[in-house]
N, C-alpha and C positions, 0 to 999 in steps of 0.2 A: 642715423647719426650715432657715432660711437664716442663716448666721453670717459675720460679717466680723471679722477680728482686725487691729487697727492697732497696730503695734509702733514703739518708739523715737520717740515723739512728745513734744513739750513742751506739756503740757496746761495751759491757762489756767483758773484758778479765781478766785473772788472774793478769795482770799488771796494769790495769786501764780502762778508758773509752776513746774511740777514735771515732771521726766522721768517718762513713764508710758506706759500702754497703754490701749486702749479695745476693748471687745468689744461687738458688736452682734448681737442675736438677734431674728429676725423683726420687724425694724423698730423695735426698742426698744434703748436703752442697757442692756446687761447688766452691764457693769463699766467703771469708769474710775478710774485712779489709778496710783500707783507700781507698777512691774512686780511686785515681790514680793507685792503685795496683790491682784493680778488673776489669777484662775484662767483660764489660756489654754485655749481649746477644742482638743481633740485633732486634729480634722480639719475646720477651717473651710472654707467655700466660697471665701472670698477672704482673702488675707493682704496687707496693705498695709504696706510698710516706709517709715515716715515719714521716716527718716533725719534726725531732729532738727527736722523742720518743726513749726511751732506749730499746735496743735489748738484750735479755738474752736467754740462752738455756732454753728449757722447763724445768720446775721444776720437781723434782722427790720426791715423798712422800713415804718414806720407812716404814711408819707405819699407815696403814688404816684398819678399820673394816667396810666393805661395803656389805658383802653378807653372810647371814645365814638364810636359809629357815626355820629353827626351831625357830628362834628368832625374826627376823624383820617382821613387818606387811606388808600387801600389799602396793605396791608403793615404798618400800625401798628395793632396790636390786642393783646388780652390774651395771645395766644399768643407773638407775637414779643417783647413786653416782659417777660413772665415768663421767657422763655428768656434774655434779657439779665440778668435778676435772678439766676437760678441760676448763670449763668456767672461772676458776681462774688461768689458765696458767700452770696447772700441767698436763704434757703429759705422765707421767709414774707413776704407783703406785705399791707398794708392799703390798699385801693383807695378813693380819694375821687372824687366826681363832678368832671367837668371843665366842659363846657358844658351837658350834659343833666342836669337836676336829678333827684335821687333823694329824693323827699320823701313817698312813700306806701309802705305795706307792699307793695303789688303791685309797685312799682318796685324795691324791694329784692329781692324774690323773682325778678323777671325778670332783673335784673343778675346775681344769684348764679347762676342757671341758665346764663345766657350765658357767664359767665366760667369756670364749672366745666368746660365743654366745651373750653376753651382753655388752662386753667392748667397751667403746668409746676410751680408751687409752691402750697402751701396759702395761702389768702387769706381776709381779712375785708373787710367793706365799711363805709363811713361814709355816713350820710344827709346830704344837702345838695343844692344850696346853698340853705339855708333863708333866705327873706326875710320870711316871715310866720309868726307863732307858732302859728296855729291848725292845726297838723298833728296827725296821729294818732300821738302820741309812743309810747304803749303798744303800738299795733299795729305800729309800725316796730320797736320793741324785740323784740316777739314774732317778727317776721320775721327777726331775726338780728343786729341791731346796736344798741348803746346809745350810739353816738357820733354826734353831730350837728355839722355844720359851718355856720358863718355868717360874714359879712363885714362889716367897717366901711367898705368901699370898693367902688367899681364894679369889675366889671360886675354884682356880686351884692349890692350895698349893701342892708343891712337898717337900718331906723331904730332909734334907741335904744330906743324903746318895744317894737319887735318883738324885739330881742335880749333885753331884760329879761324879756319875756313868755315867750320860748322857754326862757330859763334857768330860770325858775320852774317851768315844766312839766317840763323834763328833769330838773332837780334833784329835784323831788318824786318822779319815777319811778325815780330811781337811776342816771341816765345822766350823760354828760359832753358839754359843748359845746366844740368847737374853734373858735377865732376867728382869722381873718386880720386882723391889726392894722395898719391905716393909716387915718388920719382923712381922709375924702374932701374935706372943706372945705379942708384944707391942701394936698392934692394939686391941687385945682382952682386954688387961688391960685398955687401954684408953676408949674403948667402955663401960666397966663395970662401969666407973665413970660418965657416961652421963645418965641423966634422962630427956628426952625430944625428940621432933620430929621436932623442928624448923630447918630451913635451916642452921643457923650458927653453930649448934652443930655438923654438919657433919664434918666441918673442924677440930674440936677438936678430932674427933674419929680417925684421921689418922695423928699422930704427926710427926714432922720433924725427931725425933730420930729413928723412924721406918725405914725411908728411909736411913738415914746415916748408921745404923747398917747393913742393908741388902746389901747396896752397898759395904761396906767393906768386908763382908763375901763373896759376889759374886766375888770380886777381888781376894781374897785368894783362892777360889775354882778354878778360872781360872788359877792362878799360879800353884796350885797343880796338876791340870789335863792337863796343857799345851794346853788349849783350848781358841781360840779367843773369846772374850767377847764383846757383845754390850749391854750397859746399856740403856734401853729405858726410855723415858719420865721423865728425871730428873727434879724435881719440885723446886729446890732451889739452890742458890749459894753455900751453904755449901755442898750440895750433889755433885755438880760439883767438888768442891775442894777435897772431899773425894775420888771420883772416879779417879781424876787426879793422885793420888799417884801411881796407878797401870799402868797408861799409860807410865810412865817413868821407872818402875822397872820390870814389867812383861816381860816374854820371848815371849809372844804372843801379837798380836794386841788387844788393848782395845779401843773401840770407844764409844763416849758419845753423847746422843741425848737429846734435850729438845723440847718443844712444844710451839707454840705461846701463848697458854692460860697462861702459867707460866710466860711469859714475859709481858703479857698484864694486868693481874689481880692479886690481892692479897686477902687474907681473908677479908680485909676491904670492898671489893666490894660485898660481899655476902648479906649484908643488903638490897642492892638495887635489885640485880639480883637473889637472892635466889637459887632455884633448877636449874636455867639455868647456874649455875657455879658448879654443882656437878660433880666432876671428881676425878679419882684415878690415882696417888696420889692426895691428896687434895691440894688446894692452900695454900701457906705459907704467911709469913709476907711481908709487903712492903719492908723491908730491905733485905729479902732474894730474892725478885724479882729483886731489883737493883743489888745485888751481882751476880745474874744469868745473867743479861745483861753484867756485867763485864766479866763473863766467856765466853759468846758468842763472845764478842768483842776481847778478847785476845787469842782465839783459844783453850781454855780448852774444851769447847763444840765443837764437831766436826761437827754436823749437826742438822738441824731442821726437825722434822717430825710432823705430826699433831695428831696422835692417833685418827683420825677421827672416830666418832661414831654417827650415825644418829638416831634421834627420832623425832616424831611429837610434835608440840608445846603442844597440849593438854595432851599428855602423860607425858611430862616433868613438866607441870604446876601442876600436882598432888602432886609434892613435896612441894608445899607451905603448904599443910595440913599435909603431912607426908614425911619428907625428906628421910626416909629409903625406900620408895616405888619405885621410878623410878630408872632405871639403871643409873650408872655413865658414863659420857662420853659426849663430845661436838663435834658438827660438825665443821670442820675447813679447809677442803681441798680447798674450794673455796676462802677462805679469807687469806690463809697463805702468798701469795706473796704480796698482797696489804697491809697487816699488816706490814710485814718486811720492805717494802719500806717506808710506811707512818710513822711508829713509830720507825723504825730502821735507814734507810738511811737518810730520810728527817729530822729526829731529831738529826742527827749527832752521833748516837750511833754506827753505823757500816758504812762501805764504800760499794760502789757498788761491787768491787771485793770480799769483804767479804760476801756480800749477795749471789753472784754467787757461792761461795764456800759452804755456808751453805745450800742452797736450790737446787743446781744443781750438781756441781762437786763432793762434798763429798758424798752426797747420792748415786750418780751413782757409785762411787768407792765402797761404802759400799755394794751396791747391786751386784757388780761384772759386771757392764755394762758400765763402763767408758773406753774409751772416746766415744763409740758409742752413748751413751746418756750423757747428762750433759755437753756437750761441743759444740762449733761451729767449730770444726776442719773440714777441707776439707775431704770429703768422709764419714762423719758420718751422722747419721739419722737427717733429717731436722725437728727437733722438737725445736721450739723456740717461744718466745712471744715478743710483743711490749708493753711497759708500758708507759702510758702518765701521765703527771702531771695534776691533777685536784682536786680541793677542793670540798668535798661533805660530806653529812651525811650518815653513813652506815645504811642501812635498808634491812631487809630480802626480801622485795618485789622486790628488784633489783637483787636478786640472783636466780640461777637455782635450788639450793637445795630445795627439795620438802617438807622438814619438817616444813617450815613456820617460822623459827626463826634463829637467830644468837646471840651468846653472845656479839657480838660487836655492837648490835643495838644502834644507837644514837651517836656513836663515830664520830669524825670529822677526815677524812682521806684525804690524798693529792696525792694518786696514784691510777690509775685504769688500770687493764689489758685490753688493747685495742684489740689486734689481737693475736690469737693463731694459730700456724701452727704445725701440727703433720704429720709425714710421707710425708712432702712436699705438704700438702693440708691445706687450711684455714679451721679450725674446730670450731672456735668460734670468735665472734666479740662483744665486750662490754657485755659479759656474755650471749649473745645469741648463743646457740650451733647449729652448722651447721653439725656436724658429725652424724653418725648413729650408733646404737648399733651393735656390732659385728665387728666394724672397727679395734679395738685393737687386739693385738696378745699376746699369752702367751710367756714369756721370760724364756726359759729353762736355769736355773742357777745351774748346778750340782756342781760347785766349785767356 
């Protein structure tokens, strides 16, 4: 029997923050609560004095792109990227296809086996990128995922008919469809008006209205098909409000996700950071960014994921000369928690319980793994983190991420992920990873 006793922690629950202790036995939460209510083990293997640090469940990132043998260069794979995740307090990831489609049961099984050999954290998969509806939905679900991803924009554009057909089949089978919402016709028209290759023009090539139109249409498709809908990476406050109409009126669940980059940056920041802020959907105005924080605070946005996409610094830097050249996407899995604490909780934008909901509990429910993940309930997986207060300047040199850059370089933050525990073992300390590749397990999520 292996025991860990965490003392003098500030434990975050749905109701608030309380001074307490946590006991872990054989990889499970054995007790968590105020010290008088916790029966401390007499001779634990490890005692951690939290010294007032905040204890949260391990974060769950439901939107990552971490492994693609046909796209990512040497050194960027599920091992290095899940190491980056665990360094930042993310103890479970849901991996989506990037360039290589995963649209058959065999493809799901192959990717699950490949990633299991490399994973530092437990993980699930999403099927995608679906462009035709005639896929083996029930077979894919039996292989381990009830989540399907489709697009209203290139390079994986699906027709309206294909999306409606996919939603009908997935809805009938009890699954969920995730939709990248930007209308391709509006993107095409916007692109036709642009003559240039500087970083700032990229933002103009993906206008706000393309997101709003596609979100509205996806909502109506979900109503029509009786299919649960998850809207990924909402980039604007207006987009959140548009999607919220369907949360209250649809007969099926509609969940909304945003990403840290849309809360941290606006198109005004592109002059300084250029291609290091190239992301789809593009960044919007500072006013939209503030409205998005409002939607995060008031519960319109259900959860935060990162849309983590890794590249090396030199690859991304090519965009200074031609912004159309590098792939869009930002690394974010290692910085998500520290951003949300520093610029969310510590700035008074959200509370500790709201952070727990956004990064832990709601993502776990979305992935179908709550309360085993995303909570500190007795008997659940001992995945958790301790976060300390500390003022520092963000630098990529302090991170495990192998790409050598972060869009947050130079920002002043006030929180640091100190200790990360997964499966009842200490797997990271101050961004130094102690786990090994292959430790994580595939989470079979057929429903």
